[in-house]
N, C-alpha and C positions, 0 to 999 in steps of 0.2 A: 504494500500500500504506500502511495506517495505521501510526502510530508503534508501537503495541503489537504489531501483526503483524510489523513489520520487526524490532523488538527480539527478539521471540520466535523469529523465524527465525534471527537471528544467534546466539542462545543455542543453538538446535538445531544449527547448523553447527559451533559450537565443540565441542559434545559429540560430534558425528559425527566430527570431525577426530581427537579423542582415541581413539575406538573404531577408526577406520580406520588410524591410524598404525602399529600393530604388525602389521596383517594382511599387507601386502606385504613380508615379510622384514624386519620392524621398520623399514621405510622406509630400509634401509641399503644401497640400491643407487641409482645415479644416476637411473634412471627413476622409482624409488619416491619418493625425496626431492624430485624435481621435482614430482610430483603433490601431495605434502604442501605444498610451498611455494606451489603454485598455489592450493590450497584455502584456505590461511591468507591469502594476498594477496587472494583474492576476497572472503573474509569481512570483511577489514579495509576493503576498498573499499566494501562495504555500510555499514560503520560510518561511513566518511567521508561517505557520502550522508546518513546520519541526522544527523551533526554539522553539515553544511553547510545542512541544512534547519532547523537550530536546535532539533532534537528531543533531541539528546544533547550533553553538554559534552565538550570536548576531554579533560579530565582530571576525574575525580570527586573528587579531593582531592590534597593535597600528597604524601601517602604513595605515590600512584601514580607520581609523578615519581621518588621515591626508589627504587621498585621497578624502574624502567627504567634507573636510573643504572648498575648493573653491566654491562648490555648495551651501554650507550653507551661505557663504558670499554673493553670488548673490541672494539667496532667501531672506536673511535678508534685502538687499537693496531694492528688489522688494516689500517686505512687508511694509517697511517704506514708499515707494512711494505710495502704495495703501491706507495705514491707517493714514498717517500723517495729522494733521489738518493744517499744515503750507503750504502755497502756494509755497514757495521756495523749498520745499522737495517733494511735491505731483506730481504725474504723470499727464501729459496733456492728456493722453489717457488710462483711467483705463481698458478698454476692452482689448487692446493690451498688457498691462502690466500683466493682469490676465492670458492671453494666454501664455505669456513668463514664468510666474511663474509656471504654470502647466507643461510646457515642461521641465523646469529646474528641477523640482521635479522628474519627470519621468527619466530624465538623471541620477540624483543622485541615484535613486533606481536601475537603470541598472548597474551603477558602483558598487553598493553594491553587486549585484548578481554576477557580473564577479569576483569581489574580493573574494567572498565566495565559488565559485564552480569550479574555474579553477586554479589548483596549480601544479599538476604533469605534466610530459612530455606528457603523454597520453592525459590528459584533455586539455592541451594547444594546442597540435596538432589537436585535435578534433575541437576546436574553430577555429584555423587558416585555416584548410581545408574547413570549411564552408564559411569563409570569402573569400577565394580564389575562391571557386566555384561560389560565388555570382559575383565576379569580372569577371570571365570568361564568365558567362552567360550574364552580362551586355555588355561586350565588343563584344561578338559574336552577340548578338541581335542588338546592334547599328551598327556594321560593316555590317551585312547582309542587313539591311534596307538602309544603305548609299550606298553600292555597287550595290544594286538593283535599286537605284534611286527612292525610295518610297517618295511620296510627303507628306504623313501623316502616323503616326504610326497606326498599325492595331487595337490596343486596345483602346487607349485614344484619338486618332485623333489629336495628337500633330503635328504641322507642322515641317517636318524634315529638309527642306532646303538641303544644300550641306555639312552638318556637322553632324557626328554621335553624338547621344545623348542618346542611350540606352532607358531606360524607364524614363529618366529625361526630364524635360521641358527645362532646361538651359544647353547648351552643356559644359559650363565651370564647372558646378557642376559635370557633368558626368566625365570630365577630372580629376577633383580633387579627385573624388571617386576612379577612376582607379589608380591614382598615389599613393594613400594611400594603396590600395590593392597590387599594384606592390611592394611597399616598404616592406610590410609584406611578400610577396612571395619571394623576394630576401633574406630577413633575414632568412626565413625558409630554402631556398636552401643553404644559407651559413652554416646553422647548419648541413646540410646533407653532406657537403664536408669533406673529410679526412684532418686531420691536420698532417699526417705523412710526413716527409721530403721526397722529391722525386728528383732524379737526372733527369735533363731535357735532355732526349734523345728520339729519335723516338719510341723506344720500350716501355719506361715507359709512354710516352704521349699517345701512341696508346692503351696501356692497360687501362689507366685511362679513356680514352674516351669510350672504349668498356664497361667497368664496369658501366659507367654512363648510356649508352644506354640500358643496360640490367637491370637497377634498376629503382626504383620509381622516381628518380631524373629527368629522361627524361620527365615524365608527368608534373612535376612541371615546368621544363624549357619550355615545350610547352605551359603551361598556361601563363607564363610570356610573351612569344612571342605573343599570342593572345591578351593579354591586352595591349601590346605596340602598336599593330595594331589599337586597339580601341582608344588609347590615341592619336595616330597620326591622325586618321580620325576625331577626335573631332575638329581639327584645332584650338585648344586652344593655343594661343601663350604663355601666362604665365603658363598655366598648364603644357605644355611640357618643357618650359625653367626651371621652378621651380623643376620639377622632375629630370631632368638631372643635374641641379646644386646641388640638394640635394644628388644625387648619387655620384657626384664627391667629394663633401665636406666630406661626411661620409666615403667614400672609402679611401680617403687620410688619414683620421684619423685611419681607420682600418689597413691600410698598416703599420703604424708606431706603433700603440698601441694595436692592437687586440691580445688577449692572445691566444697562440698556433694558430697563423694565418694559415688558410687553404692554402694548397699548390696551389690550383687553384683559389685563391681569385683574383689575378691580371687578369688571363685569363677570368674569369667570368665577371669582370667589363668591360674589353676591348670588350668582345663579346656583351655586352649590348649596348655599344656606337657604335661599328662598324656594327655588324650583325643586331641588332634590329633597331637602329635609322637610319642607312644609307641604308643597303641593303633592309630590310623589308619596311622601310619608303619610299624608292624609288618606291617600288611595289604598295604601297597603298596611294600615294599622298603626300609624303614629300615635293614635289615641291610646292604644293598648300599652305602648312603651311609656307614654306619659302617666298612665295609671300605675304602672310598676314603680315609677319614680315616687308618685304620691303615696303609695302603700308601703314604701321602704321605711323601716324603722329598726333601730338597733335591738328592740325587744324581740322582733321576729327573725333577726339575722344572727346566726351563730358564728359567722366568720370573724367578727371582732372579738368574740370569746376565744376562738382558736388562736388569734394573734396574741391576746393577753396571756393565755396559758402557755404560749410557746416562748415567751421572753426568758423565763428561767432556764430554758434549754441552752440559749445563747450564753447566758451568764456562767453555766457550768463548763463550757469549753469555748471560750471566746477567741482563742488564738488560731487553732487549727480545726475547729469544728468536731462534729461527732462522726464524720465520714460521708462521702458523697452518696446521695440517694438514701440517707438513713432517717429522714424525717418520719417516714412510715413506721420505722422500728422504734424510735425513741419517744415519739409523741404520746403513745398510750400510757407510758410511765409517768407523764406529767399531767395527763388529762384528769381533772378532778371529778368529772361526771360525763356521761354520754350526751352528745348533742343530737339534735334532730338531723339525721343524715350521717354520712360517713366522710371523714376528712383524712385523706392520705397525703394531702399537701397543705402547706401553711396558708394558702390563699394570699400570699404576699411574697413575691420573689426575693425581695431584699432580705426578709427574715429567713426564708428557707435557705438561701445561699449562705447566710451567716451561720445558721445551725449546722449546715453540712460541710462548709469549707472554711469557716472562721471569718471573723470580722475584717482582718487585714486584706485577705484576698477579695472579699466582697467590695471593700472600699476601692481597691485598685481596679477592679472591673468596672465599677461605677465611674471612676475617673477616666477610664478608657472610653466609655460611652460619651461622656461630656466632651472629651477631646475630639472625637469623631463628629459630634454635633458642631463644635467650633470649626472644624475643617469644612463642613458643609456650608456654614455661614460665610466663611472666607471664599469658598468657591462661588457662591451666589454673588458675592460682592466684587470679586477680582477677575474671574475667568472670562475670556472672550467667547469661548465656544458655547453655543446655545444649549446643546445637549448636556454638557457638563453642568451648566447652571440649573437646567431643568431637573436633572436627576438629583442634584444636591438639594433642591427644594423638596423633592419627594422623599429622599433619605432622611432629611432633617425632620420632616413630618412624622415619618415612621418611628424615629428615635424618640421624639417628644411624646407621641402616642404611647409607645411602649413604657416610657418612664412613668406615665400617669396610670396606665392600665395595670401595670405590675404591682401597684400598691394593694390591689384587692384581688388579684388572680395569679395563676401560676402558668402563664402562657409559654414560657420557655421549657416546661416539662413535656410539651407535645413536640416530638421531633419535627413535624412539618412546619410548625411555627418557628421553632428554633432555627431550622435550616434556612427558611426564608429571611429571617431577621439577620442572621450572620451574613447572608448574601448581600443584603442592603448595606450592612456595615462595611463589607468589602468594597462595594461600589462607592461608598463615601470616600475611601482612600483612593480608588482608581480615578475618579473624576477630579480629585484635587491634584494628583501628581501627573496625570497624563498631559501631553502637549495639546495645545489648542489646534487640533486638526480635525478633519472630517472623515476622510476615507483611507488614510494611510494605515498600514497594518503594522508599522513599527511599534515596538514596545516602549513604554516610558522609561526614562532614565532613573 
């Protein structure tokens, strides 16, 4: 196989993995994440073949090593927990820690692949369109089952209830996945908008709207509408609130600091809030989501009790944690009473990471996310390339959304969500370091 064919095949496999990962219950079952790990390992093996043949470099730049460093930190911590002879450092659940170590290694390999094979505008758009297609499929599938009133999903037999969940088991993971894809879709649409100054009169506005209707942008806008419908039908309170809060925060920054700001930036954001969230939401059950907000009370929610009862777990092992994946094992020993429902996660990623990996590692990972958010802000402010600025907008939205949503949920425990999020984090670095070019296939320095 020639070098170009092998590279193209590896790119296709990376895109296929992103589309596949949410289909088998968000890859959140042992058999499902085993398939995902096999696909990633196989793809990376093909990359090694290309490297050993001298066709591809080990690393495309110093930035890629920095992108892999957080995964190395987590793997080192998990390795110490598994191999340490000291009780205060060892994991309380070696089996779960081994599972988390394998997942983390595969995530690192996937970041390596994304950083090695997606640089030019054409390659990045290829990746983004696959991700958006996955989001549209999930939103359509979830919405159809919900609107038809299906009691169980036709493939895996998951109980549907009155909330859309796509091929996910947990509707909040479904909402989180859609919110990340929506963020990327909005960033890609931002990159398609013209930056030319426009006089605001009916003639110019009509011409701009007609040009949009006759271009590929209308398909992207339609995809965003479909995913907003899926997000609303998920009835996820924090999933919806975090998405629109992230859109507002990043849009306000873009209005002031976005380089060569698109003329239709403000109308686009306003249309998302008014047309998508209100008009479309009213047609597909926004009042039910509003009712869930109104009925929310700490008296009826046990998640705040789980968080409160989990704090002593952190205090007992603050430096290195109790072991990767060990929340399920250690929490029953600290649970003063049984709650309504079953809690195998902390419903707060910051707390769960602190319990399992320790406070220092959690703080370092948090600092890494904030650094990548800053890189996206710099890309929006400084870069000439329209696609780089647009993807930085989308990645920044996804990071802000995740920072908010993870306060009350455990989205990174679903491999499909984790894989998509780390892909967007990798894109944050790529669009910052890559040259301002459109079609060249050369790698960034």
